[in-house]
GUKEMAR-76310 format. One record per residue (C-alpha): x, z, y. Coordinates in nm, 3 decimals. Each point is the difference from the previous one (the first is absolute). Layout:
BEGIN
+---------+---------+---------+
|       u |       w |       v |
+---------+---------+---------+
|       X |       Z |       Y |
...
+---------+---------+---------+
! end
This chain:
BEGIN
+---------+---------+---------+
|       u |       w |       v |
+---------+---------+---------+
|   1.736 |  -1.554 |   0.838 |
|   0.011 |  -0.091 |   0.351 |
|  -0.153 |  -0.222 |   0.248 |
|   0.234 |  -0.246 |  -0.040 |
|  -0.151 |  -0.032 |  -0.342 |
|  -0.339 |  -0.056 |   0.126 |
|   0.100 |  -0.296 |   0.209 |
|   0.163 |  -0.138 |  -0.325 |
|  -0.303 |   0.036 |  -0.237 |
|  -0.075 |  -0.335 |  -0.207 |
|  -0.290 |  -0.157 |  -0.149 |
|  -0.308 |   0.199 |  -0.163 |
|  -0.047 |  -0.014 |  -0.409 |
|  -0.286 |   0.035 |  -0.193 |
|  -0.159 |   0.319 |  -0.088 |
|  -0.225 |   0.169 |  -0.293 |
|  -0.252 |   0.276 |   0.080 |
|  -0.046 |   0.121 |  -0.321 |
|   0.110 |   0.321 |  -0.045 |
|   0.291 |   0.076 |  -0.260 |
|  -0.106 |   0.170 |  -0.290 |
|   0.055 |   0.387 |   0.045 |
|  -0.005 |  -0.063 |   0.417 |
|  -0.313 |   0.201 |   0.078 |
|   0.061 |   0.275 |   0.263 |
|   0.076 |   0.358 |  -0.063 |
|  -0.277 |   0.254 |  -0.034 |
|  -0.146 |   0.064 |   0.312 |
|   0.021 |  -0.261 |   0.201 |
|  -0.234 |  -0.203 |   0.239 |
|  -0.056 |  -0.320 |  -0.038 |
|  -0.073 |  -0.279 |   0.225 |
|  -0.010 |  -0.368 |  -0.076 |
|  -0.032 |  -0.134 |  -0.336 |
|   0.138 |   0.261 |  -0.225 |
|  -0.072 |   0.346 |  -0.189 |
|   0.100 |   0.296 |  -0.127 |
|   0.123 |   0.171 |  -0.302 |
|   0.029 |   0.370 |  -0.157 |
|   0.298 |   0.135 |  -0.196 |
|   0.021 |   0.361 |  -0.130 |
|   0.290 |   0.183 |  -0.188 |
|  -0.142 |   0.149 |  -0.366 |
|   0.082 |   0.340 |  -0.073 |
|   0.066 |  -0.071 |  -0.344 |
|   0.381 |   0.034 |   0.028 |
|  -0.002 |   0.310 |   0.163 |
|  -0.264 |   0.142 |  -0.249 |
|   0.268 |  -0.108 |  -0.286 |
|   0.250 |   0.132 |   0.175 |
|  -0.192 |   0.369 |   0.048 |
|  -0.057 |  -0.019 |  -0.381 |
|   0.361 |  -0.071 |  -0.123 |
|   0.077 |   0.285 |   0.211 |
|  -0.234 |   0.257 |  -0.168 |
|   0.108 |  -0.137 |  -0.340 |
|   0.396 |   0.048 |   0.103 |
|  -0.052 |   0.311 |   0.101 |
|  -0.202 |   0.122 |  -0.298 |
|   0.259 |  -0.095 |  -0.238 |
|   0.301 |   0.147 |   0.186 |
|  -0.222 |   0.317 |   0.000 |
|  -0.031 |  -0.026 |  -0.369 |
|   0.355 |   0.001 |  -0.082 |
|   0.110 |   0.188 |   0.258 |
|   0.031 |   0.380 |   0.019 |
|  -0.320 |   0.142 |  -0.075 |
|   0.049 |   0.303 |   0.156 |
|  -0.025 |  -0.194 |   0.342 |
|  -0.325 |  -0.075 |   0.137 |
|   0.056 |  -0.378 |   0.028 |
|  -0.362 |  -0.089 |  -0.007 |
|  -0.068 |   0.094 |   0.353 |
|   0.234 |  -0.301 |   0.126 |
|  -0.319 |  -0.223 |  -0.170 |
|  -0.214 |   0.136 |   0.283 |
|   0.228 |  -0.152 |   0.277 |
|  -0.084 |  -0.343 |  -0.087 |
|  -0.350 |  -0.003 |   0.134 |
|   0.076 |   0.100 |   0.331 |
|   0.311 |  -0.234 |   0.024 |
|  -0.218 |  -0.342 |  -0.143 |
|  -0.277 |   0.111 |   0.259 |
|   0.094 |  -0.189 |   0.319 |
|   0.026 |  -0.320 |  -0.232 |
|  -0.253 |   0.031 |  -0.249 |
|  -0.422 |   0.001 |   0.076 |
|  -0.197 |   0.314 |  -0.064 |
|  -0.183 |  -0.055 |  -0.333 |
|   0.390 |  -0.138 |  -0.124 |
|   0.148 |   0.331 |   0.122 |
|  -0.282 |   0.232 |  -0.158 |
|   0.072 |  -0.179 |  -0.356 |
|   0.372 |   0.071 |   0.080 |
|  -0.058 |   0.356 |   0.064 |
|  -0.228 |   0.031 |  -0.299 |
|   0.269 |  -0.149 |  -0.225 |
|   0.287 |   0.224 |   0.184 |
|  -0.257 |   0.307 |  -0.124 |
|  -0.013 |  -0.123 |  -0.342 |
|   0.338 |  -0.046 |  -0.074 |
|   0.118 |   0.325 |   0.188 |
|  -0.262 |   0.184 |  -0.185 |
|   0.140 |  -0.150 |  -0.367 |
|   0.382 |   0.127 |   0.163 |
|  -0.147 |   0.337 |   0.091 |
|  -0.203 |   0.096 |  -0.294 |
|   0.246 |  -0.139 |  -0.261 |
|   0.340 |  -0.032 |   0.109 |
|   0.028 |   0.274 |   0.262 |
|   0.179 |   0.321 |  -0.128 |
|  -0.166 |   0.234 |   0.290 |
|  -0.268 |   0.307 |   0.053 |
|  -0.373 |  -0.140 |   0.018 |
|   0.011 |   0.140 |   0.337 |
|   0.292 |  -0.274 |   0.092 |
|  -0.160 |  -0.269 |  -0.195 |
|  -0.355 |   0.055 |   0.217 |
|   0.192 |  -0.031 |   0.308 |
|   0.207 |  -0.292 |  -0.093 |
|  -0.307 |  -0.194 |  -0.093 |
|  -0.174 |   0.106 |   0.315 |
|   0.299 |  -0.088 |   0.202 |
|  -0.048 |  -0.409 |  -0.155 |
|  -0.366 |  -0.016 |   0.022 |
|   0.072 |   0.144 |   0.385 |
|   0.244 |  -0.260 |   0.076 |
|  -0.263 |  -0.262 |  -0.136 |
|  -0.238 |   0.117 |   0.212 |
|   0.221 |  -0.035 |   0.302 |
|   0.084 |  -0.360 |  -0.077 |
|  -0.365 |  -0.081 |  -0.073 |
|  -0.093 |   0.134 |   0.358 |
|   0.310 |  -0.190 |   0.149 |
|  -0.142 |  -0.317 |  -0.128 |
|  -0.331 |   0.080 |   0.089 |
|   0.104 |   0.052 |   0.421 |
|   0.256 |  -0.294 |  -0.035 |
|  -0.332 |  -0.214 |  -0.106 |
|  -0.198 |   0.174 |   0.273 |
|   0.229 |  -0.084 |   0.256 |
|   0.065 |  -0.357 |  -0.097 |
|  -0.384 |  -0.087 |  -0.026 |
|  -0.024 |   0.151 |   0.343 |
|   0.296 |  -0.216 |   0.136 |
|  -0.170 |  -0.295 |  -0.165 |
|  -0.282 |   0.056 |   0.172 |
|   0.173 |   0.014 |   0.333 |
|   0.181 |  -0.304 |  -0.023 |
|  -0.255 |  -0.190 |  -0.139 |
|  -0.211 |   0.095 |   0.307 |
|   0.268 |  -0.081 |   0.217 |
|   0.046 |  -0.333 |  -0.171 |
|  -0.403 |  -0.091 |   0.021 |
|   0.074 |   0.047 |   0.420 |
|   0.332 |  -0.151 |   0.020 |
|  -0.169 |  -0.305 |  -0.215 |
|  -0.344 |  -0.013 |   0.237 |
|   0.278 |  -0.028 |   0.269 |
|   0.168 |  -0.332 |  -0.154 |
|  -0.288 |  -0.183 |   0.042 |
|   0.007 |  -0.376 |  -0.240 |
|   0.205 |  -0.268 |   0.091 |
|  -0.262 |  -0.294 |   0.105 |
|  -0.068 |  -0.204 |  -0.299 |
|   0.054 |  -0.360 |   0.178 |
|   0.327 |  -0.051 |   0.153 |
|   0.057 |  -0.383 |   0.025 |
|   0.319 |  -0.098 |  -0.057 |
|   0.128 |   0.364 |  -0.115 |
|   0.017 |   0.251 |  -0.341 |
|   0.004 |   0.346 |   0.139 |
|   0.055 |   0.302 |  -0.235 |
|   0.062 |   0.349 |   0.076 |
|   0.087 |   0.334 |  -0.213 |
|   0.017 |   0.388 |   0.116 |
|   0.154 |   0.277 |  -0.197 |
|   0.005 |   0.319 |   0.079 |
|   0.274 |   0.240 |  -0.065 |
|  -0.042 |   0.206 |  -0.318 |
|   0.139 |   0.303 |   0.176 |
|  -0.326 |   0.170 |   0.101 |
|  -0.358 |  -0.069 |   0.083 |
|   0.094 |  -0.110 |   0.363 |
|  -0.020 |  -0.355 |   0.094 |
|   0.186 |  -0.149 |   0.253 |
|  -0.080 |  -0.255 |   0.320 |
|   0.112 |  -0.321 |  -0.157 |
|  -0.254 |  -0.262 |   0.150 |
|  -0.063 |  -0.338 |  -0.058 |
|  -0.278 |  -0.245 |   0.139 |
|  -0.039 |  -0.389 |   0.001 |
|  -0.268 |  -0.135 |   0.274 |
|  -0.125 |  -0.366 |  -0.002 |
|  -0.034 |  -0.037 |   0.379 |
|  -0.087 |  -0.290 |   0.184 |
|   0.362 |  -0.030 |   0.098 |
|   0.083 |   0.002 |  -0.331 |
|   0.112 |   0.197 |  -0.278 |
|   0.179 |   0.385 |   0.127 |
|   0.175 |   0.243 |  -0.221 |
|   0.098 |   0.375 |   0.082 |
|   0.207 |   0.184 |  -0.242 |
|   0.088 |   0.330 |   0.125 |
|   0.107 |   0.363 |  -0.075 |
|  -0.132 |   0.309 |   0.174 |
|   0.235 |   0.306 |  -0.008 |
|  -0.058 |   0.261 |  -0.216 |
|  -0.313 |   0.063 |  -0.263 |
|  -0.319 |   0.158 |  -0.062 |
|  -0.328 |  -0.069 |   0.186 |
|   0.159 |  -0.005 |   0.350 |
|   0.221 |  -0.311 |  -0.108 |
|  -0.275 |  -0.152 |  -0.181 |
|  -0.216 |   0.038 |   0.299 |
|   0.225 |  -0.153 |   0.247 |
|   0.046 |  -0.287 |  -0.212 |
|  -0.352 |  -0.061 |  -0.030 |
|  -0.028 |   0.005 |   0.380 |
|   0.290 |  -0.225 |   0.063 |
|  -0.139 |  -0.242 |  -0.283 |
|  -0.345 |  -0.039 |   0.172 |
|   0.171 |  -0.068 |   0.345 |
|   0.207 |  -0.267 |  -0.182 |
|  -0.334 |  -0.116 |  -0.182 |
|  -0.170 |  -0.020 |   0.338 |
|   0.281 |  -0.127 |   0.241 |
|   0.112 |  -0.272 |  -0.224 |
|  -0.318 |  -0.188 |   0.103 |
|   0.081 |   0.027 |   0.344 |
|   0.337 |  -0.010 |   0.060 |
|   0.191 |  -0.325 |  -0.078 |
|   0.339 |   0.150 |   0.024 |
|   0.198 |   0.229 |  -0.189 |
|   0.166 |   0.197 |   0.309 |
|  -0.370 |   0.057 |   0.113 |
|  -0.101 |   0.104 |  -0.332 |
|   0.285 |   0.273 |  -0.034 |
|  -0.092 |   0.090 |   0.339 |
|  -0.351 |   0.123 |  -0.078 |
|   0.157 |   0.164 |  -0.329 |
|   0.220 |   0.204 |   0.213 |
|  -0.302 |   0.069 |   0.279 |
|  -0.199 |   0.116 |  -0.333 |
|   0.253 |   0.257 |  -0.122 |
|   0.066 |   0.113 |   0.364 |
|  -0.400 |   0.075 |   0.019 |
|   0.048 |   0.217 |  -0.316 |
|   0.273 |   0.237 |   0.111 |
|  -0.217 |   0.024 |   0.294 |
|  -0.327 |   0.069 |  -0.204 |
|   0.157 |   0.240 |  -0.275 |
|   0.190 |   0.333 |  -0.006 |
|   0.399 |  -0.012 |  -0.077 |
|   0.311 |  -0.100 |   0.140 |
|  -0.003 |  -0.406 |   0.083 |
|   0.304 |  -0.049 |  -0.176 |
|  -0.181 |   0.076 |  -0.345 |
|  -0.218 |  -0.326 |   0.020 |
|   0.198 |  -0.327 |  -0.015 |
|  -0.001 |  -0.305 |  -0.255 |
|   0.222 |  -0.267 |  -0.097 |
|  -0.149 |  -0.329 |   0.001 |
|   0.055 |  -0.345 |  -0.017 |
|  -0.241 |  -0.296 |   0.110 |
|  -0.048 |  -0.396 |  -0.143 |
|  -0.209 |  -0.272 |   0.144 |
|  -0.060 |  -0.276 |  -0.264 |
|  -0.117 |  -0.278 |   0.234 |
|   0.267 |  -0.252 |   0.046 |
|   0.042 |  -0.302 |  -0.274 |
|   0.374 |   0.038 |  -0.051 |
|   0.084 |   0.379 |   0.145 |
|  -0.146 |   0.354 |   0.015 |
|   0.058 |   0.233 |   0.297 |
|   0.111 |   0.356 |  -0.055 |
|   0.047 |   0.321 |   0.193 |
|   0.157 |   0.327 |  -0.133 |
|  -0.014 |   0.351 |   0.146 |
|   0.241 |   0.182 |  -0.204 |
|  -0.122 |  -0.101 |  -0.360 |
|   0.176 |  -0.120 |  -0.275 |
|   0.124 |  -0.332 |   0.033 |
|  -0.228 |  -0.258 |  -0.217 |
|   0.151 |  -0.234 |  -0.217 |
|  -0.008 |  -0.374 |  -0.051 |
|  -0.033 |  -0.187 |  -0.325 |
|   0.072 |  -0.357 |  -0.038 |
|   0.215 |  -0.216 |  -0.235 |
|   0.095 |   0.298 |  -0.244 |
|   0.162 |   0.189 |   0.314 |
|  -0.134 |   0.303 |   0.172 |
|   0.100 |   0.047 |   0.337 |
|  -0.058 |   0.325 |   0.258 |
|  -0.176 |  -0.073 |   0.286 |
|   0.185 |   0.209 |   0.229 |
|  -0.112 |  -0.052 |   0.371 |
|   0.281 |   0.010 |   0.301 |
|  -0.242 |   0.204 |   0.186 |
|  -0.260 |   0.311 |  -0.169 |
|  -0.235 |   0.189 |   0.225 |
|   0.025 |   0.329 |  -0.066 |
|  -0.269 |   0.167 |  -0.258 |
|  -0.345 |   0.035 |   0.151 |
|  -0.099 |   0.312 |   0.165 |
|   0.344 |   0.035 |   0.151 |
|  -0.065 |  -0.226 |   0.323 |
|   0.042 |   0.326 |   0.217 |
|   0.352 |   0.048 |  -0.063 |
|   0.112 |  -0.327 |   0.134 |
|   0.002 |  -0.141 |   0.345 |
|  -0.065 |  -0.329 |  -0.111 |
|  -0.100 |  -0.179 |  -0.326 |
|   0.049 |  -0.373 |  -0.114 |
|  -0.254 |  -0.111 |  -0.269 |
|   0.186 |  -0.320 |  -0.107 |
|  -0.154 |  -0.213 |  -0.259 |
|   0.182 |  -0.263 |  -0.181 |
|  -0.090 |  -0.310 |  -0.176 |
|   0.118 |  -0.019 |  -0.369 |
|   0.016 |  -0.328 |  -0.242 |
|  -0.316 |   0.045 |  -0.236 |
|  -0.072 |  -0.307 |  -0.172 |
|  -0.196 |  -0.093 |  -0.278 |
|   0.117 |   0.197 |  -0.351 |
|   0.169 |   0.261 |   0.237 |
|  -0.063 |   0.365 |  -0.075 |
|   0.017 |   0.302 |   0.235 |
|   0.056 |   0.390 |  -0.169 |
|  -0.068 |   0.271 |   0.229 |
|   0.026 |   0.353 |  -0.112 |
|   0.020 |   0.356 |   0.127 |
|   0.309 |   0.220 |  -0.044 |
|  -0.136 |   0.171 |  -0.326 |
|   0.176 |  -0.349 |  -0.149 |
|   0.288 |  -0.021 |   0.198 |
|   0.104 |   0.359 |   0.004 |
|  -0.097 |   0.077 |  -0.419 |
|   0.302 |   0.126 |  -0.134 |
|   0.076 |  -0.020 |  -0.388 |
|   0.095 |   0.388 |  -0.173 |
|   0.362 |  -0.107 |   0.100 |
|  -0.114 |   0.031 |   0.369 |
|   0.063 |  -0.402 |   0.022 |
|  -0.271 |  -0.195 |   0.232 |
|  -0.219 |  -0.280 |  -0.130 |
|   0.188 |  -0.355 |   0.039 |
|  -0.336 |  -0.120 |   0.153 |
|   0.165 |  -0.352 |   0.079 |
|   0.151 |  -0.062 |  -0.297 |
|  -0.254 |   0.069 |  -0.204 |
|  -0.264 |  -0.229 |   0.237 |
|   0.224 |  -0.284 |  -0.086 |
|  -0.078 |   0.031 |  -0.355 |
|  -0.373 |  -0.087 |   0.065 |
|   0.040 |  -0.247 |   0.285 |
|  -0.200 |  -0.267 |  -0.201 |
|  -0.327 |   0.217 |  -0.118 |
|  -0.309 |   0.054 |   0.181 |
|  -0.097 |   0.293 |   0.219 |
|  -0.164 |   0.190 |  -0.293 |
|   0.280 |   0.007 |  -0.211 |
|   0.272 |   0.051 |   0.261 |
|  -0.215 |   0.328 |   0.116 |
|  -0.042 |   0.083 |  -0.360 |
|   0.377 |  -0.046 |  -0.088 |
|   0.099 |   0.191 |   0.322 |
|  -0.207 |   0.296 |  -0.030 |
|   0.110 |   0.043 |  -0.377 |
|   0.316 |  -0.060 |   0.060 |
|   0.041 |   0.279 |   0.250 |
|  -0.168 |   0.225 |  -0.204 |
|   0.265 |  -0.076 |  -0.297 |
|   0.289 |   0.029 |   0.223 |
|  -0.115 |   0.363 |   0.132 |
|  -0.077 |   0.095 |  -0.356 |
|  -0.367 |   0.054 |   0.081 |
|   0.063 |   0.256 |   0.276 |
|  -0.106 |  -0.147 |   0.344 |
|   0.132 |   0.204 |   0.276 |
|  -0.192 |  -0.218 |   0.278 |
|  -0.319 |  -0.187 |  -0.018 |
|   0.045 |  -0.353 |  -0.049 |
|  -0.199 |  -0.310 |   0.116 |
|   0.069 |  -0.356 |  -0.058 |
|  -0.160 |  -0.323 |   0.150 |
|   0.093 |  -0.339 |  -0.103 |
|  -0.158 |  -0.319 |   0.188 |
|   0.112 |  -0.343 |  -0.183 |
|  -0.058 |  -0.338 |   0.184 |
|  -0.216 |  -0.198 |  -0.226 |
|   0.286 |  -0.317 |  -0.114 |
|  -0.262 |  -0.268 |   0.064 |
|   0.240 |  -0.184 |   0.251 |
|   0.355 |   0.047 |   0.006 |
|  -0.002 |  -0.064 |   0.350 |
|   0.372 |   0.044 |   0.205 |
|   0.187 |   0.297 |  -0.028 |
|  -0.021 |   0.073 |   0.403 |
|   0.243 |   0.151 |   0.204 |
|   0.164 |   0.301 |  -0.032 |
|  -0.086 |   0.351 |   0.142 |
|  -0.084 |  -0.036 |   0.354 |
|  -0.156 |   0.227 |   0.241 |
|  -0.369 |  -0.130 |   0.097 |
|  -0.076 |  -0.107 |   0.376 |
+---------+---------+---------+
! end
C-alpha cells in the first residue's frame, strides 16, 4: 500500500453494520461505540481425564511388574504434575485417588516389610499434599493478579471517555484490548470530540505501562478535549499537546525521555476531505471500494515529548480524500506489531481489505478478534482500534488525492 495507491482510490461501496457470528471482542476488551463483549474460558475436563488415565496406567504397570519394586510411589507424582493445570478441588480429588490406588498396591501387591510399606504410603500422601498446596498457591496468585488487572482496567476505562452519541454523518466505533501477559495496562489512548470547529479525533500511544502511562495518557486526552474547542488547526492542537507533555516532565521526577507518546490527529470538517497530522504514530488505513490504502504522510512530526531534541519541528497537516462510504481505521502498534507463534507479523492492510464493505462496529470486532487469533491469544502489547465510517447517504465526489493543507 503506497501513497500512489491513495491517489487512485475508487468509489465507495455499501456496508453492513451487523456483527459477524462469533465476532465478539476477546475477553477483557474495553468497548466504545455500538458494540459488546464476550467471555471465554478453557474447561479443565481434558486435563483431568489425562491425569486419571496416567494414574490408571501407572497402577496397571505396577500390578504386572515385579512386585518387589515399589512402583506405587510413582502414583504420588501425578498430583504435583497436574497441579499447575487443575483447580484446587480437582487436585484434592486427584491426590485422594492417587493415595487410594497406592494403598491398594502397597498393601496387597508390594512384597516389602511393613515399615517400608508405611514409608511408601507416606511419600504418596506427602506428594499429594504438595500438589494441593501448589494448586492453592497458584489459584491465590491468579486471583491477586486478576484483582490488580481489573483495577487497572477500571482506571483505563475511566480514562477512555465514551464516544459522543451523536456524530451526524459519521459512525465511530472503538475497541481497546489489554495484553494478557500481566496486570499492567499501557497508555493506548483515543478521544473523539464534537467541537464548534467540527469533529476532532486523537489516537495515541504513551511509552511504557502501568499507572504512569495511564496518567500521562489521561493528561494528554484532557488537554486534547479542551484544546479541540479552541484550536481550529491540527498544528495548533499538536503544539498544545507538546506543551502539556513537556509540562509533565517539569512537574514530575524522572528522565524526560521516559515520557513521550506517538499520536495522530484528525479533523472532520470538510465535505469531501479529512485532515490529518501524525506525530510518529502508526499510519492509519483508508478503506474505499474494497481497497485498503495506508496513509503514509510525506512529513511526520516526532513523537510528543521529544521537541527538546530538535532545533525545529514542522507540524504539517494533510488533506485526504474522504467521501460518503469511506472508512478510516486507526490502530496502535499492538495491532501492527502483533506476531504469530512463528514470529510473523499480523498482515494488517491485507486483512482490513476483507472487511472494507462493513460498518465500523463489525470492522473493529473482526480486526481485534483476528489479531487475537493470529497471536494465539498471547498479545505482547495492548491494542487499540478506532474506526470512523462516513455515512453513505450521498455518493459525493471522490475528491483530490493526498495534498498538504494550507
